[in-house]
C-alpha positions, 0 to 999 in steps of 0.5 A, a space after each residue: 025869449 030872445 038870447 038877449 033877454 035870457 042874458 039880461 035875466 041871467 045877469 040880474 039873477 047873478 046880481 041879486 045873488 051877490 046882493 044877498 051874499 051868496 057870491 061874496 068876493 070875501 067869503 067868511 072863513 073859520 078857525 077851529 081851536 083844538 085843545 090837546 093840552 091837559 089844561 082848559 083854555 079859559 080865554 081866547 083872543 083872535 085879532 088881525 095881525 097888525 092889531 095892537 090890542 087883543 080886544 074881547 075874549 071870544 070864549 063864553 065857556 072854557 075849551 076843555 082838554 081834548 075839546 074843540 071850538 069853531 069860530 066863524 065869520 073871519 075875512 080873508 087875511 092874516 091873524 094872531 091869537 092869544 090863548 090863556 090857560 086855567 093856570 094863567 099861562 098864555 101863548 101867542 100864535 102869529 101868522 094865521 093866514 086865512 083865504 076865502 071860505 077857508 077852515 083852519 085848525 089851530 092845534 094847541 099842544 103842550 
């Protein structure tokens, strides 16, 4: 094969990989919630910082004291979270900044 054919094949391969998601410019990131309190977390909301609504609870089951839960498929950007405990007390966490393919742990402490 000529050098020109090899380069064209390489470009086509890269384009195919990008189309199937292997080289996204905005790759998914993860947020890990680490519950270091004595209470179960019963509701969790994570939304874009500019959002005015909390949308849907992300938990299908509580995060027990000492437990962790990972949430995936976040785009790079800035987020805020609302954590609701079993005693109905809640806290809000602002300024959660995620880059591409980043894993960020949010430690919830008393």
